[in-house]
N, C-alpha and C positions, 0 to 999 in steps of 0.2 A: 504494500500500500504506500502511496505517496504521502510522506510525512510533512510536506510543505503546507503551512496554513493557507487556506483558500479564502480569498476575499470575494464577496458576491455583490457588493454595491447596495447593501440594505439601507433603508431610510430610518431615522430615529422613531421610536415608539413612545406613547405615553404610558402611564402606569396601570390603566384599567384592563383587567383580564390579561395581565402581562405574559405569564408563562404559556397560556393557551395560544395567545396571539403569536408569540415567538415560535412556538411549535408549528403553528399553521404556516407561518412565513418560511420556516426552514423546510417543512415537508413539501411545500409548493416548489421551492428551489430545487429540491431533490427530484421530485416527480417530473419537472419540466427539463431536467438536465442542466440547470444552472450550477448545481453542485453534482459532480460526476461520481459514479461508483469508485470507491477507493480513496476519494478525497478526504483529507483531514478536516474535521469540523472544529476549528479552533475557537474555544470559548472566548478568548481575549479579543480575537479579530472581530468576531460577530458582535460581541458586547460593545466594542469601540464603535463599530459602524452603526449600531442601533442606539448608541448613547445610553447604555445600561451598564449595571454591574454584571459580573460574570455569573452570579447566583441564578437569576431567572433563565439565562441561556443554558446553564448546566441542567436545571430542572426540565427545560424544554427538550434538551437532548435525551434525557432519561425517558421522557414520554415517547420520543421517536424510537428509542431502543426497544421499548415494549411493543411498538407497532411494527417492528422489523425493518425499519428504514436505515437505522444506524447501528453500529456495533461499538462496544467499548473495549479497548485494549489497555490493560494495566500499565501504568507509567507512560502511556503514549497518548491516551485520550480517545475521543470519539471519531469514528470514520464512517463515511457513507458506505453502507453495506453493499458488497457484491453479491447479487442474487443468482443462484444457479438454476438451470432448467429443472433439475430434480426438486429443488425447494419450491419452485413455482407449481410443479405438478402436484406436490403434496398440498400446497395452499389451495389449489382449485378443488382437489379431492375433499378437503375440509369444507370448502364453500358448498359443495354439492350436499354433503351430509347435513350441514346446518340449514341450508335453504330448503331442502326437501322437508326437513322436520318443521320448519317455519310454515311452509305452504300447507302441510297437513293440519296444523293447528289453525291457521288462518281460515281455511275452507270450512272448518267446523264452527268458527266464530265470525263468519262473514257478515259485514255490516254495510249499510249504504255509505258510511263515511269511508271505509276502506276502498269501496268501489270508486268513490269520487276522487280520492287521493291518487289511486293508481291510474285512473283514467286521465287525470290532469297531468300526471308524470309522463305518460306515454305521449300526450299532446306536446309536452315540453320537449321530449326527445325528438319529435318531428320538427319542432320549431328550431331547435339548435342544429338540426341537420342541414340547415340552409347554408349556402356558400358564404364564406367569410367568417364563420364562427370557428373559434380556435378549438383544437382537439381536446385540450384539457377541460374546457367547459362541457364538451360532449361526453367525455368520460365521467365527469362528476355528476352530470344529470343521469347517465346510465346507472351509476352506483347508487344514486338516490332512490331509484325504483326498487333496487334490491334491499336497500335499507328500510324502505317502507314495508316490504314483505316481512322482514324480520320484526320490525316494530309492531306491525299489525297482528303478529302471532300471539301477542300477549305474554310471551316469555322473554323477560329482559336479558336472560343469559344468551339467547340467540343473537340479540342485538349487540350485546357486549362482545361476543366472539367476532361478529361481522365487523365491528369497528376496529378490532385489532388487526384484521387482515385487509381492510379497505384500502389503506394507503399503499400497501405492497401491491395490491391488484392494480391500482391506478398507475403506479410506477411501471409495472411490467407492460401495461398496454402502451404507455407513452414511449417506452424504449423500442418496442417492436413496430410502432405505428398503428394505423387503424386496423381493427379486426375485419372490417368490411370496406370494400372500395367505395361504396356509397353509404353515407351515414344514414340515409333513409332506410336502408336494409337493416341496419342495427336497430333502429326504432321499431321497425315492423316485427323483429324477432321477439319482442316483448308481448305482442298482442295475443298469441296462443296461450300464454300463461294466464293473462287476465280473462280471456274467454272461458277457460276451463274453471277458473275460480268462480266466475259468475254463474256458471252452469252447475256448480256444486259437485263436479266430477273429480274426485280426489285422484284417482289413478291417472286421468288425463293431465291434471295439473302437475302431478309429480313427474310424469314423463316429459312434459313441456319444460319445466325448470331444469330438470336433469340434462336434457338435450341442449338447452340454451347455454348452460355453464360449460358443458363438455366441449362444445364447439370452441369456445374461448380457450379452454384448457389445451386443446390440440394445437390451435394456432400459436398461442403464446409460448408454449413449451418447445414447439418445433423451431420457432424463430430464435429462442434463447439458445437452443442447441447449436444453431448455425453460428451465433455469436461466439459461443465457447470454442467452436471449431475454426474460428478466424474468418468466417464468411460474413458477408453483409446480409442483414435481414432483408427480406423482400416483402 
């Protein structure tokens, strides 16, 4: 890993919700490639750029460590984590387990509110599929649909696990590029999930969410294997 402290041109922050805001700022820098895998996350450099003490930066880095975006090496500090194809394959396998369980609970506790929220989120997916919308926005809107599935299940543990892997998922997609050539196709892949939930057909809903995540799993892990082999992702 490169031990040279990395500056990223951050702007100073005020004191409200400081640790969470620093964590969000750093996670965005990592997901978008502003901070590259293997780069050292220097507490002193980041703190100086943000106009803060090192303490909130260190706490934010710990939050990112728990989400899988950074790793801590004793006596060396925090580094942006290098994620392997196998680790991502494991991550998507976990997502399938969690989201299948969430869908099963959600369909048994289906409400008009859940229907409205998921319908609105799919509409948002189509809206951000328009030309000129950046890919990070599209990925975040996509992940919000899955967050709503977990939240709607009524089991906070599902949502907690989802939040732990959400940033890693976003990072992996940003590294390999779009999962689909047309962002409208990505939006459309969420419709069978909602259709099955509305119909109250558990088996069809489970099949739809499993297929949806498995497609991303295949694409992302295949592209990361190319990266590991020194090839350019396509």
